C-alpha positions in Angstrom: 78.5 30.4 65.2 81.9 28.9 64.9 83.2 26.3 67.3 84.8 28.8 69.7 81.7 31.0 69.8 79.5 27.9 70.5 81.8 26.8 73.2 81.7 30.2 74.8 77.9 30.2 74.7 77.7 26.8 76.3 80.1 27.9 79.1 77.9 30.9 79.7 74.7 28.9 79.7 75.9 26.2 82.0 77.0 28.8 84.6 73.8 30.7 84.2 71.6 27.6 84.7 74.0 25.9 87.2 74.3 22.7 85.0 77.3 20.4 85.3 78.6 18.9 82.1 80.4 15.6 82.1 82.3 14.2 79.1 83.7 10.7 78.6 87.3 10.6 77.4 86.2 9.3 74.0 84.2 12.4 73.3 85.3 15.0 70.7 87.9 17.5 71.8 85.6 20.4 71.4 83.2 18.8 73.9 85.9 17.8 76.4 87.1 21.5 76.4 83.7 22.7 77.8 83.1 19.9 80.3 83.4 20.4 84.0 84.7 16.8 84.4 86.2 14.4 82.0 87.4 10.8 82.4 86.1 7.2 82.5 82.4 6.5 82.9 82.2 5.4 86.6 84.5 8.2 87.8 82.3 10.7 86.1 79.2 9.3 87.9 81.1 9.7 91.2 82.0 13.3 90.3 78.3 14.0 89.4 77.2 12.9 92.8 79.7 15.3 94.4 78.7 18.5 92.6 76.1 20.9 94.0 74.3 21.3 90.6 70.9 19.7 90.5 71.2 19.0 86.7 73.8 17.0 85.0 74.5 16.5 81.2 76.4 13.3 80.5 78.1 13.5 77.2 78.8 9.9 76.5 76.5 6.9 76.0 73.2 5.8 77.6 74.5 3.4 80.2 76.8 6.1 81.5 73.9 8.5 82.0 72.0 5.7 83.7 74.9 5.1 86.1 74.9 8.8 86.9 71.2 8.6 87.7 71.7 5.5 89.9 74.3 7.3 92.0 72.4 10.6 92.0 68.7 9.8 91.8 67.8 13.2 93.2 69.5 15.0 90.2 68.1 15.5 86.7 70.4 13.6 84.3 70.4 14.3 80.5 71.9 12.4 77.6 72.5 15.0 74.9 72.1 12.5 72.0 69.4 10.0 72.7 70.7 7.7 70.0 74.1 7.3 71.7 73.9 3.7 72.9 76.6 1.1 73.5 76.9 -2.1 71.5 78.4 -3.9 74.4 75.8 -2.8 76.9 73.0 -3.8 74.6 74.3 -7.3 74.0 72.9 -8.8 77.2 69.7 -8.0 79.0 68.0 -8.9 82.3 66.0 -11.8 80.8 69.0 -13.5 79.3 71.2 -13.3 82.3 68.4 -14.4 84.6 68.2 -17.6 82.5 72.0 -18.0 82.7 71.9 -17.6 86.5 69.6 -20.5 86.7 72.2 -22.6 84.9 75.0 -21.5 87.3 73.2 -20.8 90.6 76.4 -21.1 92.6 78.3 -18.4 90.7 78.6 -14.8 91.7 77.5 -12.6 88.8 80.1 -9.8 88.1 78.8 -7.1 85.9 81.2 -4.7 84.1 80.0 -1.1 84.5 79.3 -1.1 80.7 75.9 -2.7 81.3 72.3 -1.3 81.4 70.6 -0.2 84.6 68.1 -3.0 84.1 70.8 -5.7 83.9 72.6 -4.3 87.0 69.5 -5.0 89.0 70.1 -8.8 89.0 73.9 -8.8 89.3 75.9 -9.3 92.5 78.8 -6.9 92.1 79.9 -4.3 89.6 83.5 -3.6 88.3 85.3 -1.1 86.2 88.2 -2.0 83.9 90.6 -0.5 86.4 89.1 -2.2 89.5 88.0 -5.6 88.0 91.1 -7.6 89.1 91.1 -6.2 92.6 87.4 -6.7 93.1 87.3 -10.2 91.7 90.2 -11.2 94.0 88.2 -10.0 97.0 84.9 -11.7 96.2 84.5 -14.6 98.7 83.1 -17.0 96.1 85.6 -18.8 93.9 83.1 -19.2 91.0 82.5 -16.0 89.0 80.2 -15.4 86.0 81.8 -12.3 84.4 79.6 -10.3 81.9 79.4 -9.0 79.3 82.9 -8.5 78.0 84.7 -11.9 77.5 88.0 -10.2 76.6 88.1 -8.2 79.8 86.9 -11.3 81.6 89.8 -13.4 80.1 92.3 -10.7 81.1 90.9 -10.7 84.7 90.8 -14.5 84.8 94.5 -14.6 83.9 95.4 -12.3 86.8 93.2 -14.2 89.2 94.0 -17.9 88.4 92.9 -19.1 91.8 89.2 -18.5 90.8 87.0 -20.2 88.2 85.5 -17.8 85.6 82.5 -18.4 83.4 82.6 -16.1 80.4 79.9 -15.5 77.8 80.4 -14.4 74.2 80.1 -10.6 74.3 82.1 -7.5 74.5 83.2 -4.3 72.8 83.1 -4.8 69.0 85.5 -1.8 68.6 88.3 -3.1 70.8 87.7 -6.6 69.6 88.2 -5.7 65.9 92.0 -5.4 66.2 94.2 -8.4 65.9 97.9 -9.4 66.1 98.5 -8.5 62.5 97.5 -4.9 63.3 100.0 -5.0 66.1 102.8 -6.3 63.9 102.1 -3.7 61.3 102.1 -0.9 63.8 105.3 -2.1 65.5 107.0 -2.5 62.1 106.1 1.1 61.3 107.0 2.4 64.7 109.6 0.0 66.1 110.6 2.2 69.1 107.0 2.8 70.3 105.5 1.1 73.4 102.1 -0.6 72.8 99.4 0.4 75.3 96.1 -1.4 75.0 92.7 -1.6 76.7 91.8 -5.0 78.3 88.7 -5.1 76.1 91.1 -6.0 73.3 91.4 -9.7 72.5 93.9 -11.8 74.6 96.3 -12.4 71.7 96.5 -8.6 71.2 97.0 -8.0 75.0 99.7 -10.6 75.0 101.8 -8.3 72.7 101.3 -5.2 74.8 103.8 -3.3 76.9 101.0 -2.0 79.1 97.3 -3.1 79.6 94.9 -0.8 81.4 91.8 1.3 81.4 91.5 4.5 79.4 92.6 6.6 82.3 95.4 4.1 83.0 96.7 4.3 79.4 96.7 8.1 79.6 98.4 8.2 82.9 101.1 5.7 81.8 101.9 7.7 78.7 102.0 11.0 80.6 104.3 9.7 83.3 106.6 7.5 81.2 110.0 8.7 80.1 109.5 6.9 76.8 108.8 9.2 73.8 106.7 7.0 71.4 103.5 5.1 72.0 101.1 3.0 70.0 97.6 3.5 71.5 95.3 0.5 71.5 92.0 2.1 72.4 89.5 4.5 70.8 91.5 6.9 68.6 90.3 10.0 70.4 92.8 9.1 73.2 95.7 9.5 70.8 94.6 13.0 69.9 94.2 14.0 73.6 97.6 12.7 74.4 99.1 14.7 71.5 97.7 17.9 73.0 98.9 17.1 76.5 102.4 15.8 75.5 103.5 17.7 72.4 107.1 16.5 73.1 106.0 12.8 72.6 104.7 10.9 69.6 101.5 8.9 69.6 100.2 6.5 66.9 96.9 4.6 66.5 97.1 0.9 66.7 94.4 0.8 64.0 92.1 3.2 62.2 89.3 0.7 63.0 89.3 1.8 66.7 86.5 4.4 66.2 83.4 4.2 68.3 80.4 5.5 66.2 78.3 5.9 69.3 80.8 8.0 71.1 81.3 10.1 67.9 77.5 10.6 67.5 77.3 13.3 70.1 78.2 16.8 68.8 78.9 20.1 70.4 75.5 21.3 69.0 73.8 18.4 70.8 75.2 19.6 74.1 74.1 23.2 73.3 70.6 22.2 72.4 70.3 20.1 75.5 71.4 23.1 77.6 68.8 25.2 75.9 66.1 22.6 76.7 65.6 21.9 73.0 67.2 18.5 72.7 68.6 15.6 74.5 66.7 13.1 76.7 66.2 13.1 80.4 67.1 9.7 82.0 64.2 8.5 84.1 64.6 5.4 86.3 62.0 4.1 88.7 62.9 3.9 92.4 63.1 0.1 92.4 65.5 0.0 89.5 67.7 2.6 91.1 67.7 0.8 94.4 68.3 -2.7 93.0 71.0 -1.5 90.5 72.7 0.4 93.2 73.4 -2.7 95.2 76.0 -4.2 92.9 77.8 -0.8 92.7 77.7 -0.5 96.5 79.2 -4.0 96.7 82.0 -2.9 94.4 82.7 0.1 96.7 82.6 -2.0 99.8 85.0 -4.6 98.4 87.3 -1.8 97.1 87.6 -0.6 100.7 88.0 -4.0 102.3 
């Protein structure tokens, strides 16, 4: 089969089996085209909880599939490529942060959504890249231990100077690989382009940006802006998506280093085999893990409404 034929077969099968397919924005274009919902990780989990389908395939990385399962424990959740992990989520585990909590007992532990289900069980509140500033402002405690991404944490701390932040050495190695020299080279090559970056980038890169925001925020800004040229400082798949959606505008990669191997590891054939029951991995979490991990997500939701 060619790509189009395989896509048609996947669409037929998902309708026949009543399976919902989710795809993170960093997935390949051919996967995004056959997904029922696309976007950032947490929003996909929210959409999964809304659908009537009893089975969900999360085309992304493991922590995203786990979050789907936490929000929809009654559904069957599959990860099409079992090897699709997340370097950031794997940097810190429950044992490590339990030890850190003992050192800072009066700090509220704020967990970025890009963490494992196990780690979420001992955290106080969860945040996304788009909600982190708002949620941290609303937390009653003035002392916050922000994990795992120190770059996102530094960005939030700068926006919430009234609070004391404790950051650990961790984060997304993909976003962290770009530096101010990359920015200067890109701006020299494209002097009229606005620089849009993800807050997982280093502070000295964010300081040079025209806009800082989540993946969805970057896309929304580029789509709604009257400007015609943009340098995209996040995973390179976003530049490709924007080119399709705005053919009248020009988009450039901040750096060719911004490629996530874990996100690129899932293929259209992986999704197909998962649909056929011949591949993928079902995400199984015990009831205690689901219940305990759900608490920090519920706290995020409650603070967002406050």
